[in-house]
DRENDO-1510 file (C-alpha; in Angstrom, 1 decimal, always signed):
<recs>
REC; n; res; u; v; w
REC; 1; MET; -5.7; -5.9; +7.9 .
REC; 2; PHE; -3.8; -9.2; +7.2 .
REC; 3; GLY; -5.6; -12.4; +6.2 .
REC; 4; ILE; -4.3; -15.8; +7.3 .
REC; 5; GLY; -5.4; -19.2; +6.3 .
REC; 6; TYR; -8.0; -21.0; +8.4 .
REC; 7; ASN; -5.5; -23.8; +9.2 .
REC; 8; ASP; -3.0; -21.3; +10.4 .
REC; 9; ASP; -2.1; -20.7; +14.1 .
REC; 10; ILE; -3.9; -17.4; +15.1 .
REC; 11; ALA; -1.9; -17.1; +18.3 .
REC; 12; LYS; +1.3; -17.4; +16.3 .
REC; 13; ALA; +0.2; -15.0; +13.7 .
REC; 14; LYS; -0.8; -12.3; +16.4 .
REC; 15; SER; +2.5; -12.9; +18.1 .
REC; 16; ILE; +4.4; -12.3; +14.9 .
REC; 17; LEU; +2.4; -9.1; +14.3 .
REC; 18; LYS; +3.1; -7.9; +17.9 .
REC; 19; ARG; +6.8; -8.5; +17.5 .
REC; 20; LEU; +6.9; -6.6; +14.1 .
REC; 21; VAL; +5.1; -3.7; +15.8 .
REC; 22; ASP; +7.4; -3.7; +18.7 .
REC; 23; GLU; +10.5; -3.7; +16.6 .
REC; 24; ASP; +9.5; -0.5; +14.7 .
REC; 25; GLU; +10.6; +2.4; +16.7 .
REC; 26; ARG; +8.3; +4.8; +14.7 .
REC; 27; ILE; +5.3; +3.1; +16.1 .
REC; 28; LEU; +4.1; +4.7; +19.4 .
REC; 29; LYS; +3.7; +2.7; +22.6 .
REC; 30; ASP; +0.8; +4.9; +23.7 .
REC; 31; PRO; -1.8; +4.6; +22.6 .
REC; 32; GLU; -1.3; +0.8; +22.4 .
REC; 33; THR; -1.5; -1.0; +19.0 .
REC; 34; VAL; -4.6; -3.0; +18.5 .
REC; 35; ILE; -4.1; -6.4; +17.1 .
REC; 36; ALA; -7.3; -8.5; +16.9 .
REC; 37; VAL; -9.3; -11.1; +14.8 .
REC; 38; SER; -11.8; -8.8; +12.9 .
REC; 39; GLU; -13.5; -11.2; +10.6 .
REC; 40; LEU; -14.0; -14.8; +9.6 .
REC; 41; ALA; -14.1; -14.1; +5.8 .
REC; 42; ASP; -14.8; -16.4; +2.9 .
REC; 43; ASN; -11.2; -17.2; +2.2 .
REC; 44; SER; -9.2; -16.0; +5.4 .
REC; 45; VAL; -9.2; -15.2; +9.0 .
REC; 46; ASN; -8.6; -11.4; +9.1 .
REC; 47; ILE; -6.5; -9.9; +11.6 .
REC; 48; VAL; -6.6; -6.1; +12.2 .
REC; 49; VAL; -3.4; -4.3; +13.2 .
REC; 50; ARG; -3.9; -0.7; +14.2 .
REC; 51; PRO; -0.6; +1.1; +15.3 .
REC; 52; TRP; -0.2; +4.7; +16.1 .
REC; 53; THR; +2.5; +6.8; +14.6 .
REC; 54; LYS; +3.3; +10.3; +14.0 .
REC; 55; SER; +1.7; +11.7; +11.0 .
REC; 56; GLY; +5.1; +12.2; +9.1 .
REC; 57; ASP; +5.9; +8.4; +9.7 .
REC; 58; TYR; +2.4; +7.0; +8.6 .
REC; 59; TRP; +3.3; +6.0; +5.0 .
REC; 60; GLY; +6.7; +4.6; +5.8 .
REC; 61; VAL; +5.4; +2.6; +8.7 .
REC; 62; TYR; +2.4; +1.3; +6.6 .
REC; 63; TRP; +4.6; +0.2; +3.7 .
REC; 64; ASP; +7.4; -1.2; +5.9 .
REC; 65; LEU; +5.0; -3.2; +8.1 .
REC; 66; THR; +3.1; -4.6; +5.2 .
REC; 67; GLU; +6.3; -5.8; +3.4 .
REC; 68; ASN; +7.7; -7.1; +6.7 .
REC; 69; VAL; +4.5; -9.0; +7.6 .
REC; 70; LYS; +4.5; -10.7; +4.2 .
REC; 71; LEU; +8.2; -11.7; +4.4 .
REC; 72; THR; +7.9; -12.9; +8.0 .
REC; 73; PHE; +4.7; -14.8; +7.5 .
REC; 74; ASP; +6.4; -16.6; +4.6 .
REC; 75; LYS; +9.4; -17.4; +6.7 .
REC; 76; GLU; +7.3; -18.6; +9.7 .
REC; 77; GLY; +4.9; -20.8; +7.5 .
REC; 78; ILE; +1.8; -18.6; +7.9 .
REC; 79; SER; -0.2; -18.4; +4.7 .
REC; 80; ILE; -1.8; -15.4; +3.1 .
REC; 81; PRO; -4.8; -17.0; +1.1 .
REC; 82; TYR; -6.3; -15.6; -1.9 .
REC; 83; PRO; -9.7; -16.3; -3.5 .
REC; 84; GLN; -9.9; -19.6; -5.4 .
REC; 85; ARG; -12.5; -21.4; -7.1 .
REC; 86; ASP; -12.9; -25.1; -8.0 .
REC; 87; VAL; -14.3; -26.0; -11.3 .
REC; 88; HIS; -15.7; -29.4; -11.9 .
REC; 89; LEU; -16.5; -30.4; -15.5 .
REC; 90; HIS; -19.0; -33.2; -16.1 .
REC; 91; GLN; -19.1; -34.8; -19.4 .
REC; 92; VAL; -22.7; -35.5; -20.8 .
REC; 93; ALA; -23.0; -38.3; -23.1 .
</recs>
């Protein structure tokens, strides 16, 4: 699951994710990888990515895909938000 900012382009993010999946030869073509918006969360739009791979390739694909998504999102201007809180201080006289 990858979260993007509410102001980011969902279609662009999904296109990037599909490209990264297609470029990894360890990811199987059948069954097809699922890439879909799964949640409108408090701080992000969450996109689920469910590729299929051989059992022995699972962790390598998992770690490499996660790193490649972060690097590519940074390069392409897609934000990965994190929880933030605004604190307003009021002075009482």
